[in-house]
C-alpha positions as CSV (number, residue, x, y, z in Angstrom):
1,M,-3.7,-8.8,-5.3
2,S,-5.9,-6.9,-2.8
3,Y,-6.0,-7.1,0.9
4,G,-8.6,-6.1,3.4
5,L,-10.4,-7.1,6.6
6,E,-14.0,-8.0,7.2
7,I,-15.5,-9.0,10.5
8,R,-18.9,-10.6,10.6
9,T,-21.3,-11.3,13.5
10,T,-22.4,-14.9,14.2
11,N,-25.5,-14.3,12.1
12,G,-23.4,-13.2,9.1
13,N,-23.9,-9.4,9.2
14,I,-20.8,-7.3,8.6
15,A,-19.7,-5.7,11.8
16,F,-16.5,-4.1,10.4
17,T,-15.0,-3.8,7.0
18,T,-12.0,-2.1,5.4
19,D,-13.6,-2.5,2.0
20,D,-13.2,1.2,1.2
21,N,-9.5,1.0,2.1
22,L,-8.3,-2.0,0.1
23,M,-4.7,-2.0,-1.0
24,T,-3.1,-3.4,-4.1
25,Y,0.5,-4.6,-4.0
26,Y,2.7,-3.4,-6.9
27,G,6.1,-4.5,-6.0
28,Q,9.1,-4.6,-3.7
29,G,12.8,-4.8,-4.0
30,T,16.1,-3.1,-3.0
31,F,18.2,-0.3,-4.2
32,V,21.6,1.2,-3.2
33,I,22.7,4.7,-2.5
34,T,26.4,5.0,-2.7
35,N,28.8,7.0,-0.5
36,N,28.9,10.8,-1.3
37,S,25.4,10.6,-2.9
38,S,22.1,11.3,-1.3
39,T,19.7,10.2,-4.0
40,S,19.0,6.7,-5.4
41,P,19.1,5.8,-9.0
42,S,15.6,5.7,-10.6
43,V,13.8,2.6,-9.4
44,T,11.4,1.1,-12.0
45,V,8.0,-0.2,-10.7
46,S,5.6,-1.4,-13.4
47,G,2.2,0.3,-13.0
48,L,3.3,3.0,-10.6
49,L,1.6,6.3,-11.2
50,N,2.5,9.7,-9.8
51,N,-0.7,10.3,-7.8
52,S,-1.8,10.2,-4.1
53,L,-3.2,6.6,-4.4
54,F,0.3,5.1,-4.7
55,H,2.6,4.8,-1.7
56,V,6.3,3.9,-1.6
57,Y,7.6,2.6,1.8
58,V,11.4,2.6,2.3
59,V,13.3,1.0,5.2
60,D,17.0,0.4,5.9
61,N,17.6,-3.1,4.5
62,S,20.2,-3.9,7.2
63,Y,18.1,-3.1,10.2
64,G,14.5,-2.9,8.9
65,Q,14.2,0.6,10.4
66,N,12.3,3.5,9.0
67,V,14.6,6.1,7.4
68,L,14.4,9.8,6.8
69,G,14.0,10.9,3.3
70,V,11.9,12.0,0.4
71,V,10.3,9.8,-2.2
72,T,9.8,11.4,-5.6
73,K,7.3,9.5,-7.8
74,A,7.0,9.5,-11.5
75,N,4.9,7.3,-13.8
76,G,6.7,3.9,-13.7
77,S,9.5,4.8,-11.3
78,F,10.6,6.7,-8.2
79,T,13.7,8.0,-6.5
80,F,14.5,8.3,-2.8
81,Q,16.7,11.1,-1.3
82,R,18.0,10.2,2.1
83,Q,18.1,13.1,4.6
84,T,19.3,13.9,8.1
85,S,16.9,14.8,10.9
86,S,17.3,18.4,10.0
87,G,16.2,17.8,6.4
88,S,19.7,18.1,4.8
89,A,20.9,15.7,2.2
90,Y,22.7,12.7,3.9
91,T,25.7,11.5,1.8
92,T,27.7,9.4,4.2
93,G,28.2,5.7,3.5
94,T,26.9,3.2,1.0
95,M,23.5,1.8,2.1
96,T,21.0,-0.7,0.8
97,Y,17.3,0.1,1.2
98,F,14.2,-2.1,0.9
99,Y,11.0,-0.7,-0.7
100,T,7.4,-1.8,-1.0
101,V,4.9,-0.1,-3.4
102,I,1.1,-0.3,-2.8
103,K,-1.9,1.4,-4.2
104,T,-4.9,2.3,-2.0
105,S,-8.4,2.7,-3.4
């Protein structure tokens, strides 16, 4: 599925388009990082490729807030390492995270 925006004038001419920036949805779901661990298990996403066109967005599933961390992509999967604001591994508490994967063109 692709998403974009196109605005036309009253005579039908294109005034604005995001045609060059369309996104394709690849999947969403949740994963858990357990207490005393900073890295998620490998999360499988069919079609995911390890290149700059694919983007993995991760938020805290409890509050819907952005979280600090690093996504490491591989073909067909990714891992997420949660971090503190100083960039250290964050290992306190078991937390559930929500992810969405898209591809831009």
